C-alpha positions as CSV (number, residue, x, y, z in Angstrom):
1,M,116.8,105.6,99.9
2,K,116.8,108.0,102.9
3,F,113.9,109.0,105.0
4,A,114.4,112.5,103.6
5,D,113.6,111.2,100.1
6,I,110.1,110.1,101.2
7,I,107.2,112.6,100.9
8,G,105.4,113.6,104.1
9,Q,105.0,111.0,106.9
10,Q,107.2,113.0,109.3
11,A,105.9,111.6,112.5
12,L,106.1,108.0,111.2
13,K,109.7,108.5,110.0
14,R,110.7,109.9,113.4
15,H,109.1,106.9,115.1
16,L,110.8,104.4,112.9
17,A,114.2,106.0,113.3
18,E,113.8,106.3,117.1
19,S,112.7,102.6,117.4
20,I,116.0,101.6,115.8
21,D,118.1,104.0,117.9
22,R,116.5,102.6,121.1
23,G,117.2,99.0,119.9
24,R,113.5,98.2,119.6
25,I,113.7,96.3,116.4
26,S,110.9,93.9,115.7
27,H,112.0,90.9,113.7
28,A,108.8,90.9,111.6
29,Q,107.1,94.2,110.7
30,L,104.1,94.7,108.4
31,F,103.9,98.1,106.6
32,T,100.3,98.6,105.6
33,G,98.9,101.3,103.3
34,A,98.0,102.3,99.8
35,A,100.8,102.2,97.2
36,G,100.7,106.0,96.9
37,T,101.3,106.6,100.6
38,G,104.9,105.4,100.5
39,A,104.8,102.1,102.4
40,L,107.4,100.5,100.1
41,P,109.8,103.5,100.2
42,L,109.5,103.6,104.0
43,A,110.4,99.9,104.2
44,I,113.5,100.4,102.0
45,A,114.5,103.6,104.0
46,Y,114.1,101.6,107.2
47,A,116.4,98.9,106.0
48,Q,119.0,101.5,104.9
49,Y,118.8,103.3,108.3
50,L,119.1,100.0,110.1
51,N,122.4,99.0,108.4
52,C,123.9,102.5,108.1
53,P,127.0,102.9,110.4
54,N,126.9,106.7,110.2
55,R,123.3,107.6,111.2
56,K,122.7,111.2,112.0
57,D,119.7,113.4,112.9
58,G,117.2,110.5,112.4
59,D,118.4,109.5,108.9
60,S,121.0,107.4,107.2
61,C,124.1,109.1,105.8
62,G,123.3,108.1,102.2
63,V,127.0,108.0,101.2
64,C,128.5,105.0,103.0
65,P,128.9,101.8,101.0
66,S,125.9,100.2,102.7
67,C,123.6,103.2,101.9
68,Q,124.9,103.3,98.3
69,Q,124.2,99.6,97.8
70,I,120.7,99.7,99.4
71,S,119.8,102.8,97.4
72,Q,120.6,100.8,94.2
73,L,118.8,97.8,95.6
74,A,122.0,95.8,95.3
75,H,123.0,95.1,98.9
76,P,123.9,91.5,99.5
77,D,122.1,91.4,102.8
78,V,118.9,93.2,101.7
79,H,116.7,90.9,99.7
80,F,113.4,91.5,97.8
81,V,110.5,89.3,97.1
82,F,107.5,90.5,95.0
83,P,104.8,89.0,92.7
84,V,106.1,87.8,89.4
85,N,104.9,85.8,86.4
86,K,105.6,85.7,82.7
87,Q,103.8,85.0,79.4
88,G,104.4,81.6,78.0
89,K,105.5,80.0,81.3
90,K,106.0,76.3,80.9
91,S,104.2,73.8,83.2
92,G,106.1,73.4,86.4
93,E,108.5,76.2,85.6
94,A,109.6,78.2,88.7
95,V,109.4,81.9,88.2
96,L,111.3,83.8,91.0
97,S,111.7,87.4,92.0
98,S,115.5,87.1,91.5
99,D,114.9,86.6,87.8
100,F,113.3,90.1,87.6
101,M,115.7,92.1,89.8
102,P,116.9,94.4,87.0
103,L,113.3,95.2,86.1
104,W,112.5,95.8,89.8
105,R,115.4,98.1,90.2
106,E,114.3,100.0,87.2
107,M,110.8,100.3,88.4
108,V,111.8,101.6,91.9
109,A,114.2,104.1,90.3
110,D,111.6,105.4,87.8
111,T,108.9,105.9,90.5
112,N,111.0,106.4,93.7
113,G,109.1,103.4,95.0
114,Y,105.5,104.8,94.4
115,F,103.8,102.4,92.1
116,T,100.8,100.2,92.1
117,R,100.5,96.4,91.6
118,Q,99.0,97.0,88.1
119,M,101.9,99.3,87.2
120,W,104.3,96.5,88.1
121,Y,102.3,93.9,86.1
122,D,102.3,96.3,83.1
123,R,106.1,96.5,83.5
124,L,106.2,92.7,83.5
125,D,104.0,92.7,80.4
126,L,101.5,90.2,81.9
127,G,98.6,91.3,79.7
128,K,94.9,91.6,80.8
129,T,94.4,88.3,82.6
130,L,97.8,87.0,83.9
131,Q,98.5,87.9,87.5
132,G,101.7,88.0,89.6
133,M,102.2,85.5,92.4
134,I,104.5,84.6,95.2
135,S,104.8,80.8,95.0
136,A,105.8,78.1,97.3
137,K,109.2,77.8,95.5
138,E,109.7,81.5,96.2
139,A,109.1,80.7,99.9
140,D,111.8,78.0,99.7
141,E,114.1,80.6,98.1
142,I,113.4,83.0,101.0
143,I,114.5,80.4,103.5
144,R,117.5,79.4,101.5
145,R,118.8,83.0,101.1
146,L,118.3,83.9,104.8
147,S,120.1,80.7,106.0
148,F,123.4,82.2,104.9
149,K,125.5,84.4,107.2
150,S,125.5,88.2,106.6
151,F,128.0,89.3,104.0
152,E,128.6,92.8,105.1
153,S,126.0,94.2,107.5
154,E,124.8,93.5,111.0
155,Y,121.3,92.7,109.9
156,K,119.9,90.6,107.0
157,V,116.7,92.1,105.7
158,M,113.9,90.5,103.6
159,I,111.5,92.9,102.1
160,V,108.3,91.2,100.8
161,W,106.1,93.4,98.7
162,L,102.4,92.4,98.5
163,P,102.6,89.3,100.7
164,E,98.8,89.0,100.3
165,V,99.3,87.4,96.9
166,M,101.1,84.4,98.4
167,N,99.2,81.2,98.1
168,E,98.5,79.2,101.3
169,E,101.4,76.8,100.7
170,A,103.9,79.6,100.4
171,A,102.4,81.5,103.4
172,N,102.6,78.4,105.6
173,K,106.3,77.8,104.6
174,I,107.4,81.1,105.9
175,L,105.4,80.9,109.1
176,K,108.2,79.0,111.0
177,I,110.9,81.5,110.1
178,L,108.6,84.4,110.9
179,E,108.0,83.0,114.3
180,E,111.7,81.9,115.0
181,P,114.0,83.7,112.6
182,W,117.7,83.5,112.6
183,E,119.5,86.0,114.7
184,K,119.5,89.5,113.4
185,T,117.2,88.6,110.5
186,I,114.4,91.1,109.8
187,F,111.3,90.7,107.7
188,L,109.6,93.8,106.4
189,L,106.3,92.9,104.7
190,V,104.6,95.7,102.7
191,S,100.9,95.1,102.2
192,E,98.0,97.0,100.6
193,R,95.4,94.4,101.8
194,P,96.5,92.9,105.2
195,D,93.0,91.5,105.6
196,R,93.9,88.9,102.9
197,L,96.9,87.6,104.9
198,L,96.6,84.5,107.0
199,Q,95.8,85.3,110.6
200,T,98.8,83.3,111.7
201,I,101.1,85.7,109.7
202,L,99.3,88.8,111.1
203,S,99.8,87.5,114.6
204,R,103.6,87.1,114.0
205,T,104.1,90.7,112.8
206,Q,104.1,94.2,114.2
207,E,102.0,96.5,112.1
208,V,103.3,99.8,110.9
209,A,100.2,101.6,109.6
210,V,101.2,104.1,106.9
211,P,98.5,106.9,106.8
212,R,97.4,108.8,103.7
213,L,99.4,111.9,102.8
214,T,98.0,115.3,103.8
215,V,96.9,118.0,101.3
216,E,99.8,120.1,102.6
217,D,102.2,117.2,101.7
218,L,100.9,117.0,98.1
219,M,100.3,120.7,97.2
220,P,104.0,121.5,96.6
221,L,104.1,118.7,94.0
222,C,101.3,120.2,92.0
223,E,101.4,122.9,89.4
224,G,99.1,125.9,88.9
225,D,97.8,128.6,91.3
226,E,97.1,127.8,95.0
227,Q,93.5,126.9,94.4
228,Q,94.2,124.6,91.6
229,R,97.0,122.9,93.5
230,R,94.7,122.5,96.6
231,N,91.9,121.0,94.5
232,I,94.2,118.4,92.9
233,A,95.7,117.6,96.3
234,R,92.3,117.1,97.8
235,L,91.0,115.0,94.9
236,A,94.0,112.7,95.2
237,A,92.8,111.7,98.7
238,G,96.2,111.4,100.2
239,D,97.6,109.2,97.4
240,L,100.7,110.4,95.5
241,I,100.1,108.1,92.5
242,E,96.5,109.4,92.1
243,M,97.8,113.0,92.4
244,R,100.4,112.3,89.6
245,R,97.6,111.0,87.4
246,L,95.4,113.9,88.0
247,A,98.1,116.5,87.5
248,G,99.2,114.8,84.3
249,G,95.7,114.4,82.9
250,E,96.1,110.7,82.7
251,E,93.1,110.0,84.9
252,D,90.7,112.0,82.7
253,A,89.8,109.3,80.2
254,V,89.6,106.6,82.9
255,R,87.5,108.9,85.1
256,E,85.1,109.8,82.2
257,E,84.7,106.1,81.2
258,S,84.0,105.1,84.9
259,F,81.6,108.0,85.3
260,E,79.6,107.0,82.2
261,L,79.4,103.4,83.4
262,F,78.3,104.5,86.8
263,C,75.6,106.7,85.5
264,R,74.3,104.0,83.1
265,L,74.2,101.5,85.9
266,M,72.2,103.8,88.2
267,R,69.8,104.8,85.5
268,L,69.2,101.2,84.5
269,S,68.7,100.2,88.1
270,Y,66.3,103.1,88.7
271,N,64.2,102.0,85.7
272,D,64.4,98.3,86.5
273,K,65.9,97.4,83.2
274,H,67.2,93.9,83.9
275,L,68.1,92.8,80.4
276,E,70.0,96.1,79.8
277,L,71.8,95.5,83.2
278,I,73.0,92.2,81.9
279,D,74.3,93.9,78.8
280,W,76.0,96.4,81.1
281,A,77.7,93.6,83.0
282,D,78.9,92.0,79.7
283,E,80.4,95.2,78.6
284,V,82.3,95.7,81.9
285,A,83.5,92.1,81.8
286,T,85.4,92.9,78.6
287,L,87.5,95.5,80.4
288,S,90.9,94.7,81.8
289,R,91.2,93.9,85.6
290,E,92.6,97.3,86.3
291,Q,89.9,99.1,84.4
292,Q,87.3,97.1,86.3
293,R,89.0,98.0,89.6
294,S,89.1,101.6,88.6
295,M,85.4,101.6,87.7
296,L,84.5,100.1,91.1
297,L,86.7,102.6,93.0
298,H,85.1,105.5,91.2
299,A,81.6,104.0,91.8
300,A,82.4,103.8,95.6
301,R,83.6,107.5,95.5
302,L,80.5,108.7,93.8
303,L,78.2,106.8,96.1
304,R,80.0,108.2,99.1
305,E,79.7,111.7,97.7
306,S,76.0,111.2,96.9
307,Y,75.5,110.1,100.5
308,M,77.2,113.2,101.8
309,L,75.0,115.4,99.6
310,H,72.0,113.5,100.9
311,A,73.2,114.3,104.4
312,G,73.5,118.0,103.7
313,L,77.3,118.0,103.6
314,G,77.7,119.4,100.1
315,S,80.0,122.2,101.3
316,I,82.9,119.7,101.6
317,S,82.1,117.8,98.4
318,Y,84.9,116.8,96.0
319,L,82.6,117.0,93.0
320,W,82.3,119.4,90.1
321,G,80.9,119.6,86.6
322,E,78.9,116.7,85.3
323,E,79.7,114.6,88.4
324,A,78.2,117.3,90.7
325,K,75.1,117.6,88.5
326,F,74.4,113.9,88.4
327,C,75.1,113.2,92.1
328,N,72.9,116.1,93.2
329,N,70.0,114.6,91.3
330,F,71.0,111.1,92.4
331,A,71.5,111.9,96.1
332,P,67.9,111.3,97.2
333,F,68.3,107.6,96.4
334,I,71.4,107.0,98.6
335,G,70.7,107.0,102.3
336,N,71.2,105.0,105.5
337,Q,69.0,102.3,104.1
338,N,71.4,101.2,101.3
339,I,74.8,102.9,101.4
340,E,76.5,100.2,103.5
341,F,75.0,97.4,101.3
342,L,76.1,99.1,98.1
343,I,79.7,99.8,99.3
344,G,79.8,96.2,100.5
345,E,78.8,94.9,97.1
346,I,81.6,97.0,95.5
347,E,84.2,95.6,98.0
348,T,83.0,92.0,97.3
349,A,83.2,92.6,93.5
350,M,86.8,94.0,93.9
351,R,87.8,91.0,96.0
352,Q,86.4,88.6,93.5
353,I,88.0,90.1,90.4
354,S,91.3,90.3,92.2
355,Q,91.0,86.5,92.8
356,N,90.4,86.0,89.1
357,G,86.7,85.3,89.5
358,N,84.6,85.1,86.3
359,A,84.0,88.7,85.4
360,R,80.7,88.1,83.6
361,I,79.3,86.3,86.7
362,V,80.7,88.9,89.1
363,F,79.3,91.9,87.4
364,T,76.0,90.4,86.5
365,H,75.4,89.7,90.2
366,F,76.8,93.1,91.1
367,A,74.5,94.9,88.7
368,L,71.3,93.1,89.8
369,A,72.2,93.5,93.5
370,V,72.6,97.3,93.0
371,S,69.4,97.5,91.0
372,K,67.4,96.0,93.9
373,Q,68.7,98.6,96.3
374,I,68.2,101.6,94.0
375,N,64.8,100.5,92.7
376,R,63.4,100.0,96.2
377,L,63.8,103.7,97.1
378,R,62.0,105.1,94.0
């Protein structure tokens, strides 16, 4: 994968190439950003540029054996670790990334490296409740693989996707090698939630913050007239995956369901209907983890939009249709007194469901906490 294959991020791509050209290569780098911004493709392109013998004009050549192997995710000196699991796993059975490399290559090829954690879990067929993980045995495998000499290239590279899902034992096992790696061994960690990493890991890595894409980056990838393309690009909020969903109409059903749940939550909260709020929580608890996450993300978006309307910033609103109608009526109840608390409750609920918290307990608490904040401003 060349830097040229990655959408947008021109300044960051130049910076990464120049850092290699100047010999400023940190042994442990942390690429942070949403999946749809291109953090994983950037890490792969960085590894390809690093080991390309024919670099030119700030990019790898794409045709030498090293580039060809890395583009196919089959280079013997570029390793990948990512969350894995499987249905019917036996007690004590080790499930490692290497067991799923054909599926991983297929996923990256199909999406060009732009995919979410849930998209990967769906490809693994983990169902509604099973989650991927990076285990302590995987950490042992990382150390084992990197202990060998390079096969072909100057640098050995270990790309770890979503290191935040490592358990504490696994994280502690790789601390030593992160601090004192073998010569010309590079770690590229790709994280969506660096706040969930151990502080000791954060302190041993150099962050590469991957910003959201611009409207101008996304517009050429949309269809329709200029205004339609601009609207879709704006609604995607700098996320290529979100833009693909919007452009393909895949988000419509999810968006409608999330909007209906949000409206019902706010109406029940306004009317102080505690028993009905518990029924609402029970209903949300039956959804898949990804559906719950989507509902919370949409709720955060609608709350922020309502707050902007309350502040008189409707001219830059991203709402239309039923969403605009509801939020215009709802805006008086979202202000400085409660917006931070409400967003905080959403973030807490998202964190708890990602950690496999009991969904019924999580959403019952969430619904009642929201109700107190809405009801008090009646």
